[in-house]
C-alpha positions in Angstrom: 0.0 0.0 0.0 1.7 3.1 1.3 5.2 1.7 0.9 4.5 0.8 -2.7 3.3 4.3 -3.4 6.3 5.8 -1.7 8.7 3.6 -3.7 6.8 4.6 -6.9 7.3 8.3 -6.2 11.0 7.8 -5.3 11.6 5.9 -8.5 9.8 8.6 -10.6 11.9 11.3 -9.0 15.1 9.4 -9.6 14.1 8.7 -13.2 13.2 12.4 -13.9 16.5 13.5 -12.3 18.5 11.1 -14.5 16.7 12.2 -17.7 17.5 15.8 -16.9 21.2 15.1 -16.3 21.4 13.1 -19.5 19.8 15.9 -21.5 22.1 18.5 -20.0 25.3 16.5 -20.8 27.1 17.8 -23.9 28.0 14.3 -24.9 26.9 10.7 -24.1 28.6 7.3 -24.2 26.9 3.9 -24.1 28.3 0.8 -22.3 26.9 -2.7 -23.1 27.5 -5.7 -21.0 26.3 -8.9 -22.7 25.4 -12.0 -20.8 24.6 -15.5 -21.9 23.2 -18.4 -19.8 22.4 -21.9 -21.1 18.9 -21.9 -19.4 18.0 -18.2 -20.1 17.7 -16.0 -23.1 20.7 -13.8 -23.9 20.5 -10.4 -22.2 22.4 -7.1 -22.3 22.8 -4.6 -19.5 22.7 -1.0 -20.9 24.6 1.8 -19.2 24.9 5.5 -20.1 27.9 7.7 -19.3 27.5 11.4 -19.2 29.4 14.5 -18.1 28.4 17.4 -15.9 29.9 20.6 -14.6 30.2 19.4 -11.0 32.4 16.4 -11.2 33.9 13.6 -13.3 31.8 11.6 -15.9 29.1 9.6 -14.2 27.9 6.1 -15.2 24.3 5.1 -14.7 22.6 1.7 -15.2 19.5 2.0 -17.4 18.1 -1.5 -17.8 18.6 -5.2 -18.7 17.2 -6.0 -22.2 16.4 -9.5 -23.5 17.8 -10.2 -26.9 16.3 -13.4 -28.1 19.4 -14.1 -30.2 22.8 -12.3 -29.8 22.8 -10.5 -33.2 23.9 -7.0 -34.1 20.3 -5.9 -34.8 19.0 -7.2 -31.5 21.7 -5.4 -29.5 21.0 -2.1 -31.3 17.2 -2.6 -30.6 18.1 -3.3 -27.0 19.9 0.1 -26.8 16.8 1.9 -28.3 14.4 0.2 -25.9 16.6 1.1 -22.9 16.5 4.8 -23.8 12.9 4.8 -25.0 11.9 3.7 -21.5 13.1 7.1 -20.3 11.3 8.9 -23.1 14.6 9.6 -24.8 15.5 9.2 -28.5 19.2 9.1 -28.9 19.0 10.8 -32.2 17.3 13.8 -30.6 19.8 14.2 -27.7 23.3 15.4 -27.5 25.7 13.3 -29.7 26.7 9.8 -28.6 30.4 9.8 -28.9 31.6 6.5 -27.4 30.6 2.9 -27.3 32.1 0.3 -24.9 31.2 -3.3 -25.3 31.8 -6.0 -22.6 30.7 -9.5 -22.1 32.4 -12.8 -22.8 29.7 -13.9 -25.2 30.1 -10.8 -27.4 32.7 -12.0 -30.0 35.2 -9.8 -31.8 33.1 -10.3 -35.0 29.9 -9.2 -33.3 31.6 -6.1 -31.8 33.0 -5.2 -35.2 29.5 -5.5 -36.8 28.0 -3.3 -34.1 30.6 -0.7 -34.6 30.2 -0.6 -38.4 26.4 -0.5 -38.2 26.2 2.3 -35.7 28.8 4.3 -37.6 26.5 4.5 -40.6 24.4 7.0 -38.5 27.1 8.1 -36.1 30.4 8.2 -38.1 32.3 10.0 -35.3 31.6 7.3 -32.8 34.7 6.0 -30.8 34.6 2.3 -30.1 36.8 1.5 -27.1 37.7 -1.9 -25.6 36.5 -3.2 -22.3 38.3 -6.0 -20.7 36.1 -8.7 -19.2 36.8 -9.8 -15.7 38.2 -13.1 -16.9 39.6 -12.4 -20.4 41.2 -15.9 -20.7 37.7 -17.4 -21.0 37.0 -15.2 -24.0 40.4 -16.1 -25.5 39.6 -19.8 -25.1 36.3 -19.3 -26.9 38.2 -17.5 -29.7 41.2 -19.9 -30.2 39.7 -23.3 -29.6 38.5 -25.3 -32.7 39.9 -27.4 -35.5 43.4 -25.9 -35.4 43.7 -26.6 -31.7 41.6 -29.7 -30.8 44.0 -30.3 -27.9 42.2 -27.6 -25.9 38.8 -29.3 -26.0 40.4 -32.7 -25.5 42.2 -31.4 -22.3 38.9 -29.7 -21.3 37.0 -33.0 -21.6 39.6 -34.9 -19.7 39.7 -32.4 -16.8 35.9 -32.4 -16.7 35.9 -36.2 -16.5 38.5 -36.2 -13.7 36.6 -33.6 -11.5 33.2 -35.3 -12.3 34.7 -38.6 -11.2 35.1 -37.2 -7.7 32.4 -34.5 -7.6 29.4 -36.8 -8.2 30.5 -39.6 -5.8 30.3 -38.7 -2.0 32.6 -41.6 -1.2 35.3 -40.6 -3.7 35.0 -36.9 -2.5 35.7 -38.0 1.0 38.8 -39.9 -0.1 39.9 -37.0 -2.2 39.5 -34.7 0.8 41.9 -36.9 2.8 44.5 -37.2 0.1 44.3 -33.9 -2.0 42.5 -31.3 0.1 43.3 -28.3 -2.2 41.8 -30.0 -5.3 38.9 -31.2 -3.3 38.1 -27.7 -2.1 38.3 -26.2 -5.6 36.2 -29.0 -7.0 33.5 -28.3 -4.4 33.6 -24.6 -5.1 32.9 -25.1 -8.8 29.6 -26.7 -8.1 28.1 -28.4 -11.1 31.1 -29.4 -13.2 29.0 -29.9 -16.3 27.8 -26.3 -16.2 31.4 -24.8 -16.1 32.2 -23.6 -19.6 36.0 -23.9 -19.5 37.6 -25.9 -16.7 41.0 -25.2 -18.3 40.3 -21.5 -17.7 39.9 -22.0 -14.0 43.3 -20.9 -12.7 42.7 -22.0 -9.1 41.7 -25.5 -10.3 44.8 -25.9 -12.5 47.0 -24.7 -9.6 45.3 -27.1 -7.2 45.8 -30.0 -9.7 49.5 -29.4 -10.1 49.9 -28.9 -6.3 48.1 -32.2 -5.5 49.3 -34.0 -8.7 51.2 -36.8 -7.0 48.4 -37.5 -4.4 45.8 -37.6 -7.2 47.8 -40.1 -9.3 48.5 -42.3 -6.2 44.8 -42.3 -5.4 43.7 -43.2 -8.9 46.2 -46.0 -9.0 44.8 -47.3 -5.8 41.2 -47.1 -7.1 42.1 -48.7 -10.4 43.4 -51.8 -8.6 40.2 -52.3 -6.6 38.4 -55.2 -8.4 35.4 -54.8 -6.1 34.7 -51.4 -7.6 34.8 -52.4 -11.2 33.2 -49.3 -12.7 35.3 -46.8 -10.7 38.4 -48.9 -11.4 37.9 -48.7 -15.2 37.3 -44.9 -15.1 40.3 -44.4 -12.8 42.5 -46.3 -15.2 41.4 -44.1 -18.1 42.1 -41.0 -16.0 45.5 -42.2 -15.1 46.3 -42.3 -18.9 45.4 -38.7 -19.1 47.4 -37.6 -16.0 50.5 -39.5 -17.2 50.4 -38.0 -20.7 53.3 -35.7 -21.3 51.5 -33.3 -23.6 48.5 -32.9 -21.3 50.5 -32.0 -18.2 52.9 -29.7 -20.0 49.9 -27.9 -21.7 48.4 -27.3 -18.3 51.5 -25.6 -17.1 51.7 -23.5 -20.3 48.1 -22.4 -20.1 48.7 -21.2 -16.5 51.4 -18.9 -18.0 49.0 -17.5 -20.6 46.2 -17.1 -18.0 48.6 -15.2 -15.7 49.3 -12.6 -18.4 45.6 -12.1 -19.2 44.7 -12.0 -15.5 47.2 -9.2 -14.9 45.7 -7.3 -17.9 42.2 -7.7 -16.5 43.4 -6.4 -13.1 44.8 -3.2 -14.7 41.4 -2.6 -16.4 39.7 -2.8 -13.0 41.6 0.2 -11.8 39.6 3.4 -11.0 41.8 5.9 -12.8 43.0 4.1 -15.9 43.4 6.8 -18.6 42.1 5.9 -22.1 45.6 6.5 -23.5 47.0 3.8 -21.2 44.6 1.2 -22.4 46.3 0.7 -25.7 49.7 0.6 -24.0 48.5 -2.1 -21.5 47.0 -4.3 -24.2 50.2 -4.0 -26.3 52.3 -5.0 -23.3 50.1 -8.1 -22.9 50.5 -8.9 -26.6 54.3 -8.7 -26.2 54.3 -10.9 -23.1 52.3 -13.6 -24.9 54.7 -13.3 -27.9 57.6 -14.0 -25.6 55.9 -17.2 -24.3 56.3 -18.6 -27.8 60.0 -19.3 -27.3 60.7 -18.5 -23.6 59.0 -20.4 -20.8 57.0 -18.5 -18.4 57.1 -19.0 -14.6 54.9 -22.2 -14.7 56.4 -23.9 -17.8 59.9 -23.2 -16.3 58.8 -25.0 -13.2 57.6 -28.0 -15.2 60.9 -28.2 -17.1 63.0 -27.9 -13.9 61.0 -30.8 -12.4 61.1 -33.0 -15.4 64.2 -35.2 -15.5 63.3 -38.5 -17.3 60.2 -38.5 -15.1 58.0 -35.8 -13.7 58.4 -35.8 -9.9 58.9 -39.5 -10.0 56.0 -40.2 -12.4 57.0 -41.7 -15.7 55.1 -39.7 -18.3 54.1 -41.3 -21.6 54.2 -40.3 -25.3 57.3 -38.1 -24.7 59.1 -38.0 -28.0 56.0 -37.5 -30.2 54.5 -35.0 -27.8 57.5 -32.6 -27.5 57.5 -31.7 -31.2 53.7 -31.4 -31.3 53.7 -29.3 -28.1 55.9 -26.6 -29.7 53.4 -26.3 -32.6 50.5 -26.0 -30.2 52.4 -23.4 -28.1 53.0 -21.3 -31.2 49.4 -21.5 -32.4 48.0 -20.6 -28.9 50.3 -17.5 -28.7 49.5 -16.3 -32.3 45.8 -16.7 -31.9 45.8 -15.0 -28.4 47.8 -12.1 -29.7 45.4 -11.7 -32.7 42.3 -11.8 -30.4 43.8 -9.1 -28.1 44.7 -6.9 -31.0 41.1 -7.1 -32.3 40.0 -5.6 -29.0 40.8 -2.2 -30.4 38.9 -0.7 -33.2 41.5 0.6 -35.7 39.6 3.9 -36.4 39.4 4.7 -32.7 43.0 3.8 -32.0 44.6 6.9 -33.5 42.4 9.2 -31.4 43.2 7.2 -28.2 46.9 7.4 -28.9 46.6 11.2 -29.3 44.9 11.4 -25.8 48.3 10.4 -24.3 49.0 14.2 -24.3 46.6 14.5 -21.3 48.7 12.0 -19.2 50.9 14.4 -17.2 53.3 11.6 -16.4 54.2 11.2 -20.1 55.0 14.9 -20.5 58.7 15.7 -21.3 60.7 17.1 -18.5 62.7 19.4 -20.8 61.2 22.9 -21.3 62.5 22.9 -24.9 60.7 19.6 -25.7 57.6 20.7 -24.0 57.2 23.8 -26.1 56.1 21.8 -29.2 54.9 18.8 -27.3 51.4 17.5 -28.2 50.5 20.1 -30.9 50.1 17.5 -33.7 48.0 15.3 -31.4 45.8 18.2 -30.4 45.1 19.0 -34.0 44.1 15.4 -34.7 41.8 15.5 -31.7 40.3 18.7 -33.0 39.8 17.2 -36.4 37.8 14.3 -34.8 35.7 16.6 -32.6 35.0 18.8 -35.7 33.1 15.8 -37.2 30.6 15.9 -34.4 27.6 18.0 -35.5 27.1 20.0 -32.3 30.8 20.7 -31.7 31.1 23.8 -33.9 27.6 25.1 -33.1 28.5 25.0 -29.4 31.6 27.2 -29.8 31.3 30.9 -28.8 30.4 33.1 -31.8 33.5 35.2 -31.3 35.7 32.2 -31.9 36.7 33.0 -35.5 39.7 30.7 -35.5 38.8 27.8 -33.0 41.7 25.7 -34.2 44.2 28.5 -33.5 42.5 29.3 -30.2 42.7 25.7 -29.1 46.5 25.6 -29.8 47.0 28.9 -28.0 45.1 27.5 -24.9 47.2 24.3 -25.1 50.5 26.4 -25.1 49.2 28.4 -22.1 48.4 25.2 -20.2 52.0 23.9 -20.8 53.4 27.3 -19.7 51.4 27.0 -16.4 52.8 23.6 -16.0 56.4 24.9 -16.2 55.8 28.0 -14.0 53.5 26.8 -11.3 54.9 24.4 -8.7 51.4 23.3 -7.7 50.8 22.0 -11.2 54.1 20.1 -11.1 53.1 18.5 -7.8 50.2 16.8 -9.6 52.6 14.2 -11.0 54.8 14.1 -7.9 
């Protein structure tokens, strides 16, 4: 009754306030976060980002839209519905200047199609990369397939191993006594069959290599128990997997790749990441992955140090054939991962983003002579992009007869203040 009426009035007041703030913002950006569940229809969360005179850009959640199918047309219709619910038509408001797309189920191809379609009506739109919380899962989606069947094979073997224990209370009790870390991670996963990529679960892979000897010993014990015929046969098959040279080495290598991608995701979660730093961080990750092609990372180095004819006393099988094959797999994983990361950036937006590095004070030259001409070319390129936005020139003061020249003059004055005022210098320590 009364509570419902009160909530209704609060919601209406908040909605009207948001509409007013959106309409007063000179520019808008849209953020999409796609989500896909096996049992539910695909959805997208729509956010709007706007600026105001009393603080940094604000981000507000608008709504969750059902898509039916994850197609470009359905995503764009979802955006329209989210704004229409507020009584807003994007075409009638201030220009939408940026689009950020997140979500592991939104592929590079789908992102590219969205960008191209929206640019037909908003040619000035900047399309910037978002990094999903666990980018290695997106990478696995992108690189697995006919060229790398070993990934799905490893995935299936790991699922069988964890399911062997997870769905048997007796075996889980035995695992808890012999390999507590792997047991804990297996329980944490819940329904193993519902996990998309076990080989993307860093904690599970770490637990397996930590408890490797104990798990092998337990499977050997179960495989020899004739009174448990079914479990014995499965344990024997799982032993073949855990004693396969390529499988174990691939687990260590994947942990190196996941470590690089996890560090990249952590950087993206920072509160004050400048847009100019995004490109730099993605490029650093690409270079790190490239080095893994020939130089072992921390995990693979550990494997190689522990492998002397046997692996921690376990005689691995298929050694000679697997070593040559492994290097080919390693190169393909690195190449495909680098390509997928590079596609995160829309090429047309990349130039503008690189120009924005001039706003990063930590990148400014310390020499006064270098600072005099610093950033002028980049500022002109930024101006050229802004000039393509319809409202940009109309919003300029009428007395601005030479806005390009005025902008360069203001830029030089800003740099002069930087040199003269100690307080400005203190901003970068």
